[in-house]
C-alpha positions in Angstrom: 0.0 0.0 0.0 1.0 3.6 -0.4 2.5 5.8 2.2 -0.3 7.2 4.3 1.5 10.0 6.0 0.7 13.6 5.1 -2.3 15.7 4.7 -5.8 14.9 3.3 -7.2 16.9 0.4 -8.2 20.5 1.1 -11.8 20.5 2.1 -11.9 16.9 3.4 -14.6 16.6 6.0 -14.0 15.3 9.5 -17.1 14.1 11.1 -18.8 11.8 13.5 -22.1 9.9 13.2 -25.1 8.8 15.3 -28.6 7.3 14.7 -31.8 8.6 16.2 -33.0 5.6 18.1 -29.5 4.9 19.4 -28.9 8.2 21.0 -32.1 10.3 21.3 -34.2 8.7 24.0 -37.4 10.6 24.8 -39.1 7.6 23.2 -42.7 8.7 24.3 -42.2 12.5 24.5 -43.5 15.4 22.4 -45.7 13.2 20.1 -43.2 10.6 19.1 -44.9 7.3 18.1 -43.7 3.7 18.4 -41.2 2.4 16.0 -40.3 -1.2 15.3 -37.3 -0.9 17.5 -39.4 0.2 20.4 -41.5 -2.9 20.1 -38.5 -5.2 19.3 -36.4 -4.0 22.2 -39.2 -4.3 24.7 -39.8 -8.0 23.7 -38.2 -10.4 26.1 -35.1 -12.0 24.8 -34.5 -9.7 21.9 -31.7 -7.5 23.3 -28.9 -8.0 25.7 -30.2 -7.5 29.3 -33.5 -6.5 27.9 -32.1 -3.0 27.1 -34.2 -0.5 25.2 -33.6 2.8 23.5 -36.2 4.5 25.7 -33.6 6.9 27.1 -30.5 5.9 25.2 -27.8 8.6 25.5 -30.5 11.2 26.3 -29.4 13.3 23.3 -32.9 14.7 22.9 -32.5 16.5 26.2 -28.8 17.2 26.0 -28.6 18.6 22.5 -26.7 21.7 23.5 -24.2 19.6 25.5 -23.6 17.4 22.4 -23.3 20.4 20.1 -20.6 21.8 22.4 -18.9 18.3 22.4 -18.8 18.4 18.6 -17.0 21.7 18.7 -14.6 20.4 21.3 -13.7 17.5 18.9 -13.1 19.9 16.0 -15.8 18.3 13.8 -16.5 19.7 10.4 -19.6 17.7 9.9 -22.2 15.7 11.8 -24.2 12.8 10.4 -27.5 12.1 12.2 -30.7 10.4 11.3 -34.2 11.8 11.6 -36.7 9.7 13.6 -39.6 8.9 11.3 -42.0 8.2 14.2 -41.1 11.7 15.6 -42.1 13.4 12.4 -45.4 11.6 11.4 -47.9 10.6 14.1 -50.0 7.5 14.1 -52.8 9.3 12.4 -50.5 10.3 9.5 -50.3 14.0 10.6 -47.1 16.0 10.8 -45.8 16.4 14.4 -44.6 20.0 14.7 -42.7 19.3 18.0 -40.6 16.6 16.3 -39.7 18.9 13.4 -38.8 21.6 16.0 -36.2 19.3 17.5 -34.4 18.8 14.2 -34.6 22.5 13.3 -32.8 23.2 16.6 -30.2 20.6 15.8 -29.6 21.8 12.3 -29.5 25.5 13.4 -27.2 24.6 16.2 -24.8 22.8 13.8 -24.8 25.7 11.3 -24.2 28.3 14.1 -21.1 26.3 15.0 -19.8 25.9 11.4 -20.6 22.2 11.4 -22.1 20.8 8.2 -25.3 18.7 8.8 -25.5 15.3 7.0 -29.1 14.1 7.3 -30.1 10.5 7.0 -33.8 9.9 6.5 -34.0 6.3 7.5 -31.8 4.5 10.1 -34.1 1.5 10.7 -36.8 3.1 12.9 -39.9 2.3 10.8 -43.1 3.4 12.5 -44.8 0.4 14.1 -48.1 1.3 12.5 -46.6 0.6 9.1 -45.1 -2.6 10.2 -48.5 -3.7 11.4 -49.5 -3.3 7.7 -46.7 -5.5 6.5 -43.7 -3.2 6.9 -41.1 -3.2 4.2 -42.5 -6.4 2.7 -45.5 -4.1 1.7 -44.8 -2.0 -1.4 -47.0 0.8 0.0 -44.4 1.5 2.6 -42.2 3.0 -0.1 -44.8 5.6 -0.9 -45.2 6.4 2.8 -41.4 6.9 3.0 -41.6 9.3 0.0 -44.3 11.2 1.8 -42.2 11.4 4.9 -39.1 12.5 2.9 -41.2 15.3 1.4 -42.2 16.6 4.9 -38.6 16.6 6.1 -37.3 18.2 3.0 -39.9 21.0 3.2 -38.9 21.6 6.8 -35.1 21.5 6.5 -34.2 21.7 2.8 -33.4 25.3 3.0 -30.6 24.6 5.5 -29.5 21.0 4.8 -27.6 20.3 1.6 -26.4 16.8 2.2 -29.0 14.0 2.3 -28.9 10.2 2.7 -32.0 8.3 1.9 -31.3 5.0 3.6 -28.7 3.6 6.0 -27.7 0.0 5.3 -30.8 -1.4 3.5 -29.0 -4.8 3.8 -29.5 -4.8 7.6 -33.0 -3.4 7.5 -34.2 -6.1 5.0 -32.2 -9.3 5.4 -31.3 -9.0 9.1 -34.7 -7.6 10.1 -37.0 -9.7 8.0 -34.9 -12.8 7.2 -32.5 -13.4 10.1 -34.8 -11.9 12.7 -31.9 -10.4 14.7 -32.9 -6.8 14.0 -36.3 -5.3 14.2 -39.0 -6.2 13.4 -37.5 -9.7 14.2 -39.2 -11.7 11.4 -37.7 -14.9 10.0 -39.5 -14.8 6.7 -37.2 -15.2 3.7 -39.8 -14.2 1.2 -40.7 -11.0 3.2 -36.9 -10.2 3.4 -36.6 -10.5 -0.4 -39.6 -8.2 -0.9 -38.1 -5.7 1.7 -34.9 -5.4 -0.3 -36.7 -4.2 -3.4 -39.2 -2.0 -1.5 -36.4 -0.3 0.5 -34.5 0.5 -2.7 -37.7 1.7 -4.4 -38.2 4.0 -1.4 -34.7 5.3 -1.9 -35.5 6.0 -5.6 -38.8 7.7 -4.8 -37.2 9.9 -2.1 -34.2 10.7 -4.4 -36.6 12.2 -6.9 -38.0 14.6 -4.3 -34.9 15.9 -2.6 -32.9 18.8 -3.9 -29.2 19.0 -2.8 -26.5 16.4 -2.7 -28.3 13.0 -2.4 -26.8 9.6 -1.7 -27.5 6.3 0.0 -25.3 4.6 2.6 -24.4 0.9 2.0 -22.4 -1.4 4.3 -19.8 -3.0 2.1 -17.4 -5.8 2.6 -14.4 -7.4 0.9 -15.2 -11.0 0.4 -12.5 -13.7 0.0 -12.8 -17.5 -0.4 -10.9 -19.6 2.0 -9.4 -21.5 -0.9 -9.3 -19.5 -4.1 -9.0 -22.7 -6.1 -11.9 -24.5 -4.6 -15.2 -24.3 -6.5 -17.4 -24.4 -3.5 -15.4 -21.7 -1.7 -15.4 -19.6 -4.8 -19.2 -19.9 -5.1 -19.6 -19.1 -1.4 -17.7 -15.9 -1.9 -19.9 -15.1 -4.9 -23.0 -15.6 -2.9 -21.9 -13.4 0.0 -20.6 -10.7 -2.3 -23.9 -10.9 -4.2 -26.2 -10.5 -1.2 -24.1 -8.1 0.9 -22.6 -5.9 -1.9 -23.9 -6.3 -5.4 -27.6 -6.7 -4.6 -27.5 -3.1 -3.5 -24.7 -1.5 -5.5 -25.8 -2.7 -8.9 -29.4 -1.4 -8.9 -28.4 1.9 -7.3 -25.3 2.6 -9.5 -26.1 0.6 -12.7 -29.9 0.4 -12.7 -30.0 -3.4 -12.7 -29.9 -6.3 -10.3 -27.0 -8.8 -10.8 -28.2 -11.7 -12.8 -26.6 -14.4 -10.6 -28.3 -12.9 -7.5 -31.6 -12.8 -9.2 -31.2 -16.5 -9.9 -30.2 -17.2 -6.3 -33.3 -15.3 -5.1 -35.7 -16.8 -7.6 -37.2 -19.3 -5.2 -38.2 -16.4 -3.0 -40.1 -14.7 -5.8 -37.8 -11.7 -5.7 -38.4 -10.7 -9.4 -42.1 -10.7 -8.9 -41.8 -7.4 -6.9 -40.1 -5.5 -9.7 -42.5 -3.4 -11.7 -41.8 -1.4 -14.9 -40.1 1.9 -14.1 -38.8 0.7 -10.7 -35.2 0.4 -11.7 -35.2 3.7 -13.5 -36.1 5.3 -10.1 -33.7 3.2 -8.1 -30.8 3.8 -10.5 -31.3 7.5 -11.0 -27.9 9.2 -10.8 -26.6 10.1 -7.3 -24.5 12.9 -6.1 -22.5 10.8 -3.5 -22.2 7.3 -2.1 -22.0 6.6 1.6 -19.8 3.7 2.6 -20.0 2.1 6.0 -17.1 -0.2 6.7 -16.3 -2.5 9.6 -14.8 -5.8 8.6 -14.5 -8.4 5.8 -15.7 -11.9 5.0 -13.5 -15.0 4.6 -15.8 -17.8 3.5 -16.1 -21.4 2.6 -18.8 -23.4 0.9 -18.0 -26.6 2.9 -20.6 -26.2 5.6 -22.7 -29.4 5.8 -26.3 -29.2 7.1 -27.0 -26.4 9.5 -29.7 -23.9 10.3 -29.3 -20.8 8.1 -28.8 -17.6 10.0 -29.7 -15.4 7.0 -30.8 -15.9 3.4 -28.2 -17.9 1.6 -26.1 -18.8 4.7 -26.9 -22.4 4.4 -24.4 -22.4 1.6 -21.5 -20.5 3.3 -19.6 -20.2 6.5 -17.2 -17.4 7.7 -13.8 -18.7 8.7 -11.6 -16.6 11.0 -8.1 -15.7 9.9 -6.5 -15.3 13.3 -6.6 -11.5 13.1 -7.3 -9.2 16.0 -11.0 -8.7 16.7 -13.1 -6.0 18.2 -15.6 -6.5 21.1 -18.2 -7.4 18.5 -16.0 -10.3 17.4 -15.4 -8.6 14.0 -11.9 -9.0 12.5 -9.9 -5.9 12.2 -9.1 -5.6 8.5 -8.1 -2.0 7.6 -6.7 -3.1 4.2 -10.2 -4.2 3.4 -11.4 -0.6 3.4 -8.8 0.2 0.7 -10.0 -2.9 -1.2 -13.7 -1.8 -1.0 -12.9 1.8 -2.1 -10.7 0.7 -5.0 -13.3 -1.7 -6.2 -15.9 1.0 -6.3 -13.4 3.2 -8.3 -12.6 0.4 -10.8 -16.0 -1.4 -11.3 -18.8 1.2 -10.8 -19.6 4.7 -12.1 -17.4 7.1 -10.3 -18.9 9.6 -7.9 -17.8 11.3 -4.6 -17.6 8.9 -1.7 -18.0 9.6 2.1 -17.0 7.1 4.7 -20.3 7.5 6.6 -19.4 5.0 9.4 -16.2 3.4 10.5 -15.3 2.5 14.1 -15.0 -0.3 16.7 -16.4 -1.4 20.0 -13.9 -2.3 22.7 -14.2 -3.0 26.4 -13.5 0.5 27.7 -12.3 1.1 31.2 -12.6 4.3 33.1 -9.6 5.1 35.3 -9.4 8.3 37.3 -12.0 9.8 34.9 -10.0 8.9 31.8 -10.7 6.3 29.0 -7.4 5.5 27.4 -8.8 3.4 24.5 -5.5 2.8 22.7 -7.0 -0.1 20.6 -9.7 2.2 19.2 -7.2 5.0 18.5 -5.1 2.4 16.6 -8.2 1.2 14.7 -9.0 4.7 13.5 -5.4 5.4 12.6 -5.1 2.3 10.5 -8.4 2.7 8.7 -7.7 6.4 8.0 -4.4 5.3 6.6 -6.4 3.0 4.2 -8.6 6.0 3.2 -5.5 8.1 2.6 -4.1 5.4 0.4 -7.3 5.1 -1.6 -7.3 8.9 -2.2 -3.7 8.7 -3.3 -4.7 5.9 -5.7 -7.3 8.2 -7.2 -10.5 7.4 -5.3 -12.6 10.5 -4.7 -13.2 10.3 -1.0 -14.6 13.6 0.4 -15.0 12.9 4.1 -14.9 10.5 7.0 -17.4 10.0 9.8 -16.2 8.2 13.0 -18.8 5.8 14.4 -19.8 6.9 16.8 -19.9 10.3 18.4 -21.3 8.8 21.6 -21.6 5.5 23.3 -25.2 4.5 22.6 -27.8 1.8 22.4 -26.1 -0.7 20.1 -29.2 -2.4 18.7 -29.6 -6.0 19.9 -26.4 -5.6 21.9 -28.1 -3.0 24.1 -25.6 -1.0 26.2 -23.1 -3.9 26.4 -21.0 -2.6 23.4 -19.5 0.9 23.3 -18.5 2.5 20.0 -18.2 6.1 21.0 -15.3 8.5 20.8 -16.9 10.1 23.8 -17.8 8.0 26.8 -21.4 8.2 28.2 -22.1 7.4 31.8 -25.6 5.9 31.5 -26.4 6.8 35.1 -25.5 10.5 34.9 -25.3 10.9 31.1 -22.0 12.8 31.5 -20.0 12.8 28.3 -16.2 12.4 28.4 -14.0 12.4 25.3 -11.9 9.2 25.2 -8.3 9.1 24.2 -9.5 8.2 20.7 -11.7 11.2 20.6 -9.0 13.6 21.7 -6.6 12.0 19.1 -9.3 12.3 16.4 -9.8 16.0 17.3 -6.1 16.7 16.7 -6.2 14.8 13.3 -9.3 16.8 12.3 -7.6 20.1 13.2 -4.4 19.2 11.3 -6.3 17.5 8.4 -3.5 15.0 8.5 -2.4 11.8 10.2 0.6 12.0 12.5 4.0 11.3 10.9 
């Protein structure tokens, strides 16, 4: 790889990211309605320790504290999501108090010279829509477009950077197929339908929004355990197809990959595609958001076992003996370079933002300090990969550390901490970790240390 020392391009954005349900709390305040994550997390056995996002990091009530924290960390940009159930009530009416919160957030960012990056959907579907079939119901895409219109009318004069969906792979295949995310369904046919309807919702919203519009996809490098073994090669093809190409190809090429359509044929996937859908889904974007955490190393020699997600009866991940995070994910910084280079070589080129990258570790507070050297090293290595990709010609415009705050980590509850700022979930005090202080110096210098 190339030398990663030196400055990043002029104007490179240094940011941090959060998601509404993970940080806001105030789950039943000011007119907010139930989401699928409210129902899922309150269902016994769904989350670690039965944790919910009812209070989360209390960001809703500590907005000014968190805005000051962003300034302290020298952030140029902040990526946040809007809570759909906070904007539209159960009768379908606009909730003014919900909009007011996001107006205060956006105005507070702009007053501090921080660029807002708004995500419309980070998995918190209103439960009333799930009761009608959720993302397996095509009508949900139109409801999303209506919601996008409301948010755009309220904030479009101040927000220029828009993301339609965050990680539709997780929302569809993990939520409706594997059942490990809300709404917790294990229905492969519903999961297949949800894939297309989420992408259709993206396309419909993209046609409404004015500004720089993108979608955020979680992408992975995928390698066969044995590159000469036919079963391993096919396992890698399947995983790459479901996790990467099933979303990249329709969004950036206006078509679904033929081999994945064949894989999904038993689930009736193609039956959901109507004339004009792919024209909407594949409309040109202004940017692409990339979330990156780890890679896959897979074999097709698995035997009989219960599938964890669609297609997993054919594949199995094999560890490589690499260091892992507290999530059990292998640390693979070179994989980020691989992902970015692949986008540059194989797909229409457009600006890229790293919209999430980070790691959970078992943080320890000692004398009020959190010296998370492993997380600092993780950021340095992955930022080196970004710098290498830029030097190789990839148009990466910014990087958002995941996450600004320790938060409600979905089914892991509060057991896993990703923040560059520690949150005491008893007092809600925020304390920048060593990684956060280091990140602030890098952001200020626009360069990695020599």
